[in-house]
C-alpha positions as CSV (number, residue, x, y, z in Angstrom):
1,M,176.2,28.3,-122.3
2,A,179.0,29.1,-119.6
3,K,177.7,29.7,-116.1
4,N,179.4,32.1,-113.5
5,L,179.6,30.4,-109.8
6,Y,180.5,32.4,-106.6
7,V,182.3,30.8,-104.3
8,G,182.4,32.2,-100.7
9,N,184.5,31.8,-97.4
10,L,187.6,30.5,-99.0
11,S,190.9,30.3,-97.1
12,Y,192.7,33.6,-97.4
13,S,195.9,31.7,-99.0
14,V,193.6,30.4,-102.1
15,N,194.9,31.9,-105.5
16,D,193.6,31.8,-109.0
17,E,195.2,28.3,-109.9
18,I,194.4,27.0,-106.6
19,L,190.6,27.7,-107.3
20,N,191.0,26.2,-110.5
21,E,192.6,22.9,-109.8
22,L,189.4,22.9,-107.1
23,F,186.9,23.1,-110.1
24,S,188.4,21.1,-112.7
25,Q,187.6,18.0,-110.8
26,Y,184.2,18.8,-112.4
27,G,184.3,20.1,-115.7
28,K,185.8,22.3,-118.0
29,V,187.0,26.0,-116.1
30,D,187.0,29.0,-118.6
31,S,188.1,31.1,-116.0
32,A,189.1,31.2,-112.0
33,R,189.5,34.2,-110.0
34,A,189.9,34.6,-106.1
35,I,189.2,38.2,-105.3
36,T,192.5,40.4,-103.8
37,D,192.6,43.2,-102.1
38,R,193.7,46.2,-104.5
39,E,195.7,47.8,-101.7
40,T,196.9,44.9,-99.8
41,G,197.2,42.0,-102.6
42,R,195.8,40.0,-99.6
43,S,192.7,37.6,-100.5
44,K,189.2,38.6,-99.7
45,G,188.3,35.2,-99.2
46,F,185.9,34.8,-101.9
47,G,186.4,34.2,-105.4
48,F,184.1,33.5,-109.2
49,V,184.5,30.7,-111.5
50,E,182.9,30.9,-115.3
51,M,182.5,26.8,-116.1
52,A,181.7,25.9,-120.0
53,N,179.0,23.8,-119.2
54,D,176.0,24.1,-117.1
55,D,176.0,20.7,-115.7
56,E,179.4,20.3,-115.4
57,A,178.3,23.8,-113.1
58,Q,176.0,22.2,-111.4
59,A,178.1,19.1,-110.6
60,A,180.6,21.4,-109.1
61,I,177.8,23.0,-106.8
62,D,176.3,20.1,-105.9
63,A,179.5,18.5,-104.8
64,L,181.6,21.4,-103.4
65,N,179.0,23.6,-101.6
66,G,178.7,23.2,-97.8
67,K,182.2,20.8,-98.1
68,E,185.5,21.9,-96.1
69,H,188.5,23.1,-98.3
70,M,191.6,24.4,-96.6
71,G,189.8,24.6,-92.9
72,R,186.8,26.5,-94.4
73,V,183.6,25.4,-95.2
74,L,182.7,26.7,-98.7
75,T,179.7,28.4,-99.9
76,V,179.3,27.8,-103.9
77,N,176.4,28.7,-105.8
78,E,175.6,30.4,-109.2
79,A,176.5,33.9,-109.2
80,K,174.2,37.0,-109.5
81,P,174.6,39.3,-112.1
82,R,176.4,42.5,-111.6
83,E,174.1,45.8,-110.8
84,P,175.5,48.8,-112.3
85,R,177.1,51.1,-109.4
86,Q,175.9,54.2,-109.0
87,G,177.3,57.3,-107.6
88,G,181.5,57.1,-107.2
89,F,183.6,59.9,-109.1
90,R,182.0,62.7,-111.1
91,P,184.3,64.6,-113.3
92,R,184.4,68.1,-112.3
93,R,183.3,70.9,-115.0
94,D,185.5,73.2,-116.0
95,R,184.7,76.7,-115.0
96,E,183.8,78.2,-118.2
97,D,181.0,75.3,-118.1
98,R,179.6,76.5,-114.9
99,R,176.3,78.8,-115.5
100,P,177.1,82.3,-113.9
101,R,175.7,83.3,-110.8
102,S,172.7,85.5,-110.8
103,E,173.5,88.8,-109.6
104,E,171.3,90.1,-106.6
């Protein structure tokens, strides 16, 4: 089963390719994604790596967590599942869908 890893405290110059190369030393990487700011395109300093094999993922965690990469000490651990988002955009109802105000 694939294991999703969280990688924190990345250098802001790290991209998907560098992240993939770093983790592929420990096994097959299914995907590697450095998270970027939507507006500026600049890295946010963290990312996610999905590895095909649990043992290889654990080897990457053991080898890279607390190690320096590009001048920064990495945090690598198993990613927590995404929690459902609450709030946010709620579409506006059309005027005809609204309940009429009571006349007082």
